C-alpha positions in Angstrom: 54.3 44.2 41.5 51.5 41.8 40.7 52.3 38.6 38.8 50.8 38.2 35.4 48.6 35.2 34.8 49.9 32.6 32.3 47.9 30.5 29.9 48.2 27.6 32.3 46.7 29.6 35.1 43.8 30.6 32.9 43.3 27.0 31.8 43.3 25.8 35.4 40.7 28.4 36.5 38.6 27.3 33.5 38.8 23.6 34.5 38.0 24.4 38.1 34.9 26.4 37.0 33.9 23.7 34.7 34.0 21.1 37.5 33.0 23.4 40.4 29.9 25.0 39.0 28.0 21.8 38.3 29.0 20.4 41.7 27.7 23.6 43.4 24.5 23.4 41.4 23.9 19.8 42.3 24.6 20.5 46.0 22.1 23.4 46.0 19.5 21.2 44.4 20.1 18.4 46.8 19.8 20.8 49.8 16.5 22.1 48.5 14.7 18.9 47.5 16.5 16.2 49.5 19.0 13.6 48.6 16.4 10.9 47.8 14.6 13.0 45.3 17.9 14.0 43.7 18.9 10.4 43.4 15.6 9.6 41.8 16.0 12.5 39.4 19.5 11.3 38.4 18.2 7.8 37.8 15.4 9.1 35.6 17.7 11.3 33.6 20.1 8.3 33.0 17.1 6.1 32.0 15.9 8.8 29.6 19.3 9.0 27.9 19.6 5.2 27.6 16.0 5.1 26.2 16.9 7.8 23.7 20.0 6.0 22.4 18.1 2.6 22.2 15.3 4.3 20.2 17.8 6.0 17.9 19.6 2.7 17.2 16.3 0.9 16.5 15.2 3.7 14.1 18.6 3.4 12.3 18.2 -0.4 12.0 14.7 0.0 10.6 15.9 2.6 8.1 18.8 0.4 6.9 16.7 -2.7 6.7 14.1 -0.9 4.5 16.9 0.6 2.4 19.0 -2.5 1.7 16.7 -5.5 2.5 19.8 -7.6 3.2 20.4 -8.3 6.9 24.0 -9.2 6.4 24.8 -5.8 4.8 22.8 -4.0 7.5 24.7 -5.7 10.3 28.1 -4.9 8.6 27.0 -1.3 8.3 25.9 -1.1 11.9 29.3 -2.5 13.0 30.9 0.3 10.9 32.7 -2.2 8.6 34.0 -1.5 5.1 34.8 -4.1 2.5 35.7 -4.6 -1.2 32.7 -4.5 -3.4 30.8 -2.1 -1.0 29.0 0.7 -2.8 29.7 4.3 -2.1 26.2 4.7 -0.5 26.8 1.7 1.8 30.2 3.2 2.7 28.7 6.5 3.5 26.0 4.8 5.7 28.8 2.8 7.4 31.5 5.4 8.1 29.7 8.7 7.4 31.0 11.4 5.1 34.8 11.4 4.5 37.0 14.1 5.9 38.5 14.6 2.4 38.1 13.2 -1.1 40.6 13.0 -4.0 38.9 12.7 -7.4 40.5 11.4 -10.5 38.7 11.0 -13.8 40.4 8.3 -15.9 39.6 7.4 -19.5 37.5 4.3 -18.6 36.4 5.0 -15.0 36.0 7.4 -12.1 38.4 6.9 -9.2 38.0 8.5 -5.8 40.0 8.2 -2.6 37.9 8.8 0.5 40.0 9.8 3.5 38.9 9.2 7.1 40.5 9.7 10.6 42.7 12.8 10.2 46.1 12.4 11.8 47.5 15.9 11.0 47.6 18.3 8.1 46.8 16.3 4.9 47.5 13.0 6.8 44.8 10.4 7.3 44.8 7.0 9.0 42.2 5.4 6.6 42.1 5.8 2.9 39.5 3.9 0.8 39.7 3.8 -3.0 36.5 3.7 -5.0 36.4 2.8 -8.7 33.0 3.8 -10.3 31.5 4.2 -6.8 32.5 0.7 -5.6 35.2 0.1 -3.0 38.3 -1.3 -4.8 40.8 -1.2 -1.9 41.7 0.4 1.3 44.7 1.2 3.5 44.8 1.7 7.2 47.7 3.1 9.1 48.0 2.7 12.9 49.1 5.7 14.9 
């Protein structure tokens, strides 16, 4: 009687295919064009990827400088920092959209808790409290 394949066997086959197919493709390309040309192609691809990310960062810096006009704020946003007194728009530019938001409407103000870094079902490592769209406090849990 044939043995049934387990989930681990299927995962192992998937990993082998994921690693093996690109290696096979690279070896076929190397055989057809030569190793020197393949090395040059890899170097050009890496240079292109680096250039793309440098251009993307420069464009983001230019956008933030035009938007805020304050170099200190721009550098803090680029480092993905958050601080008390930061506006909701600056926080969104710094950390991106939150994973979840709790909204409370009080008599005199609007309070929101933006949650980042999910750690499980309804559990988050970072919670930032905003009062009237300004950061009033934050809490970060390790692990």
